[in-house]
C-alpha positions, 0 to 999 in steps of 0.5 A: 446274154440272158435274153439269148438264154431265155430264147434258147434254153427251154428249162430256163424259159419255163422257170422264168415264165413260172416266176413271172406268173407267181410274182406278177412280172413281165419277162423283161422285168424278171430278166433284170431280177437278181434271183433270175440272173442267179438262176440263169447261171445255175441253168447254164452250168448244169 
């Protein structure tokens, strides 16, 4: 589900990409991170 959100939600994708740049992570690693999962819920509720 979170992978679909990453593919289709531009704002969430931009957030994840920025997070990856700042923390030196891959997208796959970031999508497993608790903070990103929380952000995903926020981006889908808004």
